[in-house]
C-alpha positions in Angstrom: -106.3 -157.2 126.3 -108.6 -159.4 124.3 -109.6 -158.9 120.6 -113.1 -160.1 120.1 -114.4 -161.1 116.7 -117.8 -162.2 115.5 -118.8 -165.7 116.7 -119.2 -166.9 113.1 -115.4 -166.5 112.5 -113.1 -169.3 113.6 -110.7 -168.0 116.1 -108.2 -170.9 115.8 -107.2 -170.0 112.3 -107.1 -166.3 112.8 -104.0 -164.1 113.0 -104.2 -160.9 114.9 -102.5 -157.5 114.6 -102.2 -155.1 117.5 -101.7 -151.3 117.4 -100.7 -148.7 119.9 -101.4 -145.1 119.0 -102.1 -146.4 115.5 -98.7 -148.0 115.1 -98.2 -151.8 114.9 -96.8 -153.5 118.0 -95.6 -157.1 118.5 -98.3 -159.6 119.1 -100.3 -161.9 116.8 -102.6 -163.7 119.3 -106.1 -162.8 120.4 -104.9 -161.6 123.7 -102.2 -159.0 124.4 -100.4 -159.2 127.8 -98.5 -156.5 129.6 -96.9 -158.2 132.5 -95.3 -155.2 134.2 -96.9 -152.0 133.2 -95.1 -148.6 133.0 -96.0 -145.1 132.1 -94.8 -145.8 128.6 -97.6 -148.3 128.1 -100.1 -145.4 128.3 -102.0 -144.9 125.0 -104.8 -146.0 122.5 -104.9 -149.7 121.7 -106.5 -151.4 118.7 -106.6 -154.8 117.1 -107.8 -156.4 113.9 -107.7 -159.8 112.3 -105.7 -160.1 109.1 -108.1 -159.0 106.3 -110.7 -157.8 108.8 -111.8 -154.4 110.1 -109.8 -152.6 112.8 -111.4 -152.2 116.2 -112.3 -149.0 118.0 -109.5 -147.7 120.2 -109.4 -148.4 124.0 -107.3 -146.0 126.0 -105.0 -147.5 128.7 -104.1 -144.9 131.3 -101.0 -145.9 133.3 -100.1 -143.7 136.2 -97.1 -143.6 138.5 -98.9 -143.2 141.8 -99.4 -145.0 145.1 -103.3 -144.9 144.8 -105.5 -144.6 141.7 -109.2 -144.7 141.0 -109.8 -147.4 138.4 -112.8 -147.2 136.1 -114.0 -149.0 132.9 -111.9 -148.1 129.9 -114.8 -147.7 127.5 -117.6 -145.1 127.4 -120.2 -145.4 130.2 -123.9 -145.2 129.2 -127.0 -144.6 131.3 -128.3 -148.0 132.5 -124.8 -149.6 132.6 -123.5 -151.0 135.8 -120.4 -149.1 137.0 -117.7 -150.4 139.4 -115.0 -148.1 140.6 -111.9 -149.6 142.3 -109.6 -147.7 144.7 -106.4 -149.4 143.8 -103.0 -149.2 145.5 -99.6 -150.5 144.5 -98.8 -154.0 145.7 -96.1 -152.9 148.1 -98.7 -151.3 150.4 -101.3 -152.7 152.8 -104.6 -150.8 152.8 -106.4 -149.8 156.0 -109.4 -147.7 155.1 -111.1 -146.6 151.8 -113.5 -143.7 151.2 -115.2 -142.7 148.0 -116.4 -139.1 147.1 -118.5 -137.6 144.4 -118.0 -133.9 143.8 -116.3 -133.7 147.3 -119.2 -135.4 149.1 -118.4 -138.7 150.8 -120.6 -141.5 149.4 -119.0 -144.6 150.9 -116.5 -145.7 153.5 -115.2 -149.3 154.2 -112.3 -150.8 156.0 -112.2 -153.9 153.8 -113.9 -153.2 150.4 -112.0 -151.1 147.9 -114.8 -151.0 145.3 -117.9 -148.8 144.8 -120.7 -150.2 142.7 -123.6 -148.5 140.9 -125.8 -151.2 139.4 -127.8 -148.9 137.1 -126.0 -145.6 136.4 -127.9 -142.5 135.3 -126.8 -139.3 133.7 -127.2 -137.5 137.0 -124.4 -139.7 138.3 -121.9 -137.9 136.1 -119.3 -136.0 138.2 -115.8 -135.9 139.7 -115.2 -139.1 141.7 -112.3 -139.5 144.2 -111.2 -142.2 146.5 -108.8 -142.0 149.4 -106.9 -144.8 151.2 -104.9 -145.1 154.3 -101.9 -147.3 153.4 -98.5 -148.3 154.8 -95.7 -150.4 153.6 -95.4 -154.0 154.9 -92.0 -153.2 156.4 -93.0 -149.8 157.8 -95.7 -148.8 160.3 -96.0 -145.3 159.0 -99.6 -144.7 157.7 -100.1 -142.4 154.7 -103.3 -141.2 153.0 -103.3 -141.2 149.3 -106.1 -140.5 146.7 -107.0 -141.0 143.1 -109.4 -139.0 141.0 -111.4 -139.6 137.8 -114.2 -137.8 136.0 -117.1 -140.0 135.1 -119.2 -138.7 132.2 -122.4 -140.8 131.6 -123.5 -140.8 128.0 -127.1 -140.8 126.9 -128.2 -144.2 125.6 -131.2 -142.8 123.8 -132.8 -139.4 123.6 -136.0 -138.4 125.4 -138.9 -139.8 123.2 -140.9 -137.4 121.0 -144.4 -138.3 120.0 -145.6 -137.7 116.5 -149.1 -138.2 114.9 -150.0 -138.9 111.2 -152.0 -137.3 109.7 -151.5 -134.0 111.4 -155.3 -133.4 111.4 -157.3 -136.5 112.4 -161.0 -136.8 111.4 -163.4 -139.4 112.8 -163.0 -142.5 110.8 -159.4 -141.9 109.7 -156.6 -144.3 110.4 -154.3 -142.6 112.9 -150.7 -143.4 113.5 -148.9 -142.3 116.7 -145.2 -142.8 116.6 -142.7 -142.6 119.5 -139.4 -141.3 118.0 -136.0 -141.6 119.8 -132.3 -141.4 118.7 -130.3 -144.4 119.9 -126.5 -143.8 120.3 -124.9 -145.5 117.2 -122.3 -147.2 119.4 -125.2 -149.0 121.1 -127.2 -149.6 118.0 -128.0 -153.2 118.9 -129.8 -152.2 122.1 -133.4 -153.5 122.1 -136.0 -150.9 123.2 -139.6 -151.4 124.1 -142.4 -148.8 123.7 -145.7 -148.2 125.5 -148.4 -145.6 124.7 -150.8 -143.7 127.0 -153.9 -141.5 126.5 -154.8 -139.1 129.4 -152.6 -141.2 131.7 -154.2 -144.5 130.8 -152.5 -147.3 128.9 -153.7 -147.8 125.3 -150.8 -150.1 124.4 -148.6 -152.1 126.6 -144.8 -152.3 126.1 -143.7 -153.9 122.8 -140.9 -153.6 120.3 -142.9 -151.5 117.8 -142.6 -147.7 118.2 -145.9 -147.2 116.5 -149.5 -147.2 117.9 -152.2 -147.4 115.2 -156.0 -146.7 115.4 -157.7 -148.1 112.3 -160.8 -146.0 112.5 -160.5 -143.0 114.9 -163.4 -142.0 117.0 -164.0 -138.9 119.2 -163.0 -140.9 122.3 -159.5 -141.4 120.8 -158.9 -137.7 121.3 -156.8 -136.6 124.3 -153.3 -136.1 125.7 -150.9 -138.8 124.4 -147.6 -139.8 125.8 -145.2 -142.6 125.1 -142.6 -144.3 127.2 -139.4 -146.1 126.2 -137.4 -148.6 128.2 -134.6 -151.0 127.7 -135.4 -154.7 127.6 -133.8 -155.0 131.0 -135.8 -152.0 132.2 -132.7 -150.3 133.5 -133.5 -147.1 131.5 -136.9 -145.6 131.1 -137.9 -142.3 129.6 -141.3 -140.6 129.1 -142.2 -138.2 126.2 -143.9 -134.9 126.6 -147.6 -134.8 126.1 -149.1 -134.4 122.7 -152.7 -133.3 122.4 -154.8 -134.8 119.7 -157.9 -132.6 119.4 -161.4 -133.7 118.5 -161.7 -133.3 114.8 -165.4 -134.1 114.3 -166.5 -135.5 111.0 -169.6 -133.4 111.5 -170.8 -131.1 114.3 -173.7 -132.0 116.6 -176.8 -131.2 114.7 -179.0 -128.3 115.5 -182.7 -128.3 114.7 -184.4 -125.1 113.3 -188.0 -124.3 112.1 -189.3 -121.9 109.4 -191.3 -119.8 109.9 -190.4 -119.1 113.5 -194.1 -118.9 114.4 -196.2 -121.5 112.7 -199.9 -121.1 112.2 -202.1 -124.0 111.2 -202.4 -124.3 107.5 -198.8 -122.9 107.0 -196.1 -124.8 105.2 -193.5 -125.7 107.9 -189.9 -126.6 107.2 -187.9 -128.3 109.9 -184.1 -128.2 109.1 -181.3 -130.3 110.7 -178.2 -128.2 110.5 -174.7 -129.6 110.8 -171.2 -128.6 109.7 -169.2 -131.2 107.7 -165.5 -131.0 108.2 -163.9 -129.7 105.0 -161.2 -132.3 105.1 -163.8 -135.1 105.0 -164.2 -134.9 101.2 -167.5 -136.1 99.8 -168.8 -137.8 102.9 -172.6 -138.4 102.5 -174.8 -137.8 105.5 -178.3 -139.0 106.1 -181.0 -137.3 108.2 -184.0 -138.5 110.2 -186.7 -136.5 112.1 -188.7 -137.4 115.2 -191.7 -135.8 117.1 -192.1 -136.7 120.7 -189.7 -139.6 120.2 -191.5 -141.2 117.3 -190.2 -141.0 113.7 -191.9 -138.6 111.3 -189.4 -139.2 108.6 -186.9 -142.0 108.1 -183.2 -141.4 107.2 -182.7 -139.7 103.8 -180.2 -137.4 102.2 -182.3 -134.3 102.7 -181.7 -132.3 105.8 -185.2 -130.8 105.7 -188.6 -132.2 106.8 -191.6 -130.4 105.4 -195.2 -130.2 106.4 -197.3 -128.7 103.6 -200.2 -127.7 105.7 -199.5 -127.7 109.4 -202.2 -128.8 111.8 -202.5 -128.5 115.6 -201.6 -132.2 116.0 -198.2 -131.4 114.3 -197.2 -129.6 117.6 -194.6 -131.4 119.7 -190.9 -131.8 120.7 -188.9 -132.3 117.5 -185.4 -133.8 117.3 -183.3 -134.9 114.3 -180.5 -137.4 113.9 -177.5 -137.4 111.5 -175.4 -140.4 110.5 -172.9 -141.4 107.9 -174.0 -143.6 105.1 -172.1 -146.5 106.6 -173.6 -145.7 110.0 -170.1 -145.6 111.6 -171.0 -142.3 113.3 -174.4 -140.8 114.3 -175.4 -137.8 116.4 -178.7 -136.6 117.8 -179.8 -133.0 118.1 -181.3 -131.4 121.2 -185.1 -131.1 121.2 -187.0 -128.0 120.1 -190.7 -127.6 120.9 -192.8 -126.5 117.9 -196.2 -125.1 118.8 -198.7 -124.9 115.9 -200.9 -121.8 116.6 -204.6 -121.7 115.7 -205.5 -119.7 112.6 -209.0 -119.3 114.1 -210.7 -120.6 117.2 -213.1 -123.5 117.1 -216.5 -121.9 116.0 -219.3 -121.4 118.5 -222.9 -121.3 117.3 -225.3 -118.7 118.6 -229.0 -118.0 117.9 -231.0 -114.8 118.1 -233.6 -114.4 119.7 -232.8 -116.8 122.5 -236.5 -118.1 122.4 -237.9 -118.4 118.8 -241.6 -118.4 118.4 -243.2 -119.7 115.2 -243.2 -116.9 112.7 -240.2 -115.1 114.2 -237.1 -114.1 112.2 -234.3 -116.4 113.5 -230.6 -115.5 113.1 -228.0 -118.3 113.6 -224.4 -117.0 113.8 -221.1 -118.9 113.6 -218.6 -117.1 115.9 -214.8 -117.6 115.6 -211.7 -115.5 116.5 -209.1 -115.1 113.7 -205.4 -114.9 114.7 -204.5 -111.2 114.9 -201.5 -111.7 112.6 -203.7 -113.2 109.9 -206.5 -110.7 110.0 -206.9 -110.6 106.2 -207.5 -114.3 105.9 -210.9 -115.1 104.2 -213.0 -117.6 105.9 -216.1 -119.4 104.6 -219.0 -120.7 106.7 -221.6 -123.5 106.3 -224.6 -124.4 108.5 -226.2 -127.8 109.2 -229.4 -129.0 110.9 -229.5 -132.5 112.2 -226.4 -133.3 110.1 -227.9 -132.0 106.8 -226.8 -128.8 105.2 -229.1 -125.8 105.4 -226.7 -123.4 103.8 -223.5 -124.0 101.8 -220.2 -122.3 102.3 -220.3 -118.6 102.1 -218.3 -115.6 103.4 -221.1 -114.7 105.7 -221.0 -116.1 109.2 -224.8 -115.8 109.6 -227.7 -117.9 108.6 -231.2 -116.3 108.7 -234.7 -117.7 108.7 -237.2 -114.9 107.9 -240.2 -116.7 109.3 -239.4 -119.6 111.5 -241.6 -122.7 111.3 -241.9 -125.7 113.5 -239.9 -127.8 111.0 -237.0 -125.4 111.5 -236.5 -126.9 115.0 -233.4 -129.2 115.3 -229.8 -129.6 116.2 -227.7 -126.9 114.5 -223.9 -126.9 113.8 -221.7 -124.7 111.7 -218.4 -125.3 110.0 -215.6 -122.8 109.1 -212.9 -123.3 106.6 -210.2 -121.4 104.7 -210.7 -120.6 101.1 -208.0 -123.2 100.3 -209.7 -125.7 102.5 -206.5 -126.5 104.3 -208.0 -125.8 107.7 -211.7 -126.5 108.6 -213.4 -126.7 112.0 -216.9 -127.8 113.2 -218.8 -126.2 116.1 -220.5 -128.1 118.8 -224.2 -128.6 118.3 -227.0 -126.4 119.7 -230.7 -127.5 119.7 -233.1 -124.8 118.6 -236.8 -125.4 119.5 -239.3 -123.3 117.5 -242.2 -122.6 119.9 -245.8 -122.9 118.6 -248.0 -119.8 118.9 -251.6 -119.9 120.7 -254.6 -120.6 118.3 -257.1 -117.8 118.9 -259.7 -118.7 116.2 -263.6 -117.9 116.5 -264.4 -121.5 117.2 -262.0 -121.6 120.2 -263.3 -118.3 121.6 -267.0 -119.7 121.5 -265.8 -122.8 123.3 -264.2 -120.7 126.1 -267.3 -118.6 126.6 -269.6 -121.7 126.9 -267.2 -123.2 129.4 -267.3 -120.1 131.5 -271.2 -120.0 131.4 -271.5 -123.6 132.5 -269.3 -123.0 135.5 -271.3 -120.0 136.7 -274.7 -121.9 136.5 -273.6 -124.8 138.6 -275.0 -125.3 142.3 -273.1 -123.4 144.9 -272.1 -126.6 146.8 -270.4 -127.9 143.6 -268.1 -124.9 143.6 -264.8 -125.4 145.3 -264.2 -122.7 147.8 
């Protein structure tokens, strides 16, 4: 037996003390030799240097038997190499060796008395047995003898467990994923390496740190995390269970809304960009922008509402809004909503009565429009123009009358309609009204007609066209 001490201590000047079953035994050197073992040598052995710490005990098992199964004296841990030796006393010659685990044969050899497992696992624990056919050198009688030993493989480190800090991760937070294990204290110097995976894909390769950090978490960092631990020699590997890190959004995808639900031209319209800010995010400031048909109608600002004081038909379109943090570290766009601005009244159409106006007739010019049925009480005002100049200012009446039309009343007529507030106004197309001149039946013209008829009747017959 050899008593090992730290390499920094000089072995030449050291004096050693040996113990069996906690009692001092002769021997002051680094090695203790038992030249001819006996059953009485069975027991726990320890050593120490004078003034130093005492070692852990090692049990020496001495058996009076023809064949024994030898195994390492110390504890066996997963990942260790294990060699079992089917050993017989020196007075016998061996013929054949077989090894069993839990009564199942696992190896047979005529020449090799050892069974080797290069990388033992906990599932290799069990009752091992070896059998040998032996005979004495001076006797040809063959006997079969066996040795038995129970091998218990200890866990080097526990299955890893994944932990996340903080427990609720919001976009932008620093996130720490830790891979916790318990290493057996008797193997405390074992170097372990750790790797991390998200949804089965590697996010950090093997390294000595048991921590994976994300400085500024994003939605894509959500998912099922696992970690894997292995020894430096890669003889033992263990994978943790999955740990799901959900998507804690700093703010929800925005939703665009319009008030009122049905907008008529002239109305005040409010377009709101609704989002839900995570309560754990503190005083995070959000900025909002609004777009119509892809083009901006309001740049980013702290208000989540875009207002149109007096909606016009050209305000119709597909509206979207965008939300972002003040630092622009996260931004989200809403789905689109089509806002149709409905007409308060139809474009006016100008009509004249009668359809053919003769000089001196009463002429009625009417400005026709259709008011939205839901706004029937809206007061409209009408104005009329001839050749671009006003002939009647704004009035509640949709009719312009000329009691006795004159030739100078001819021209291109248009009319204009507006709300009392003047927030909506519309012009009609033009219509040309021609005032027709009446026939002049004066006395002088009648005389002229009679004379012309007399001259025609007195003319020679051959001058009259048949």
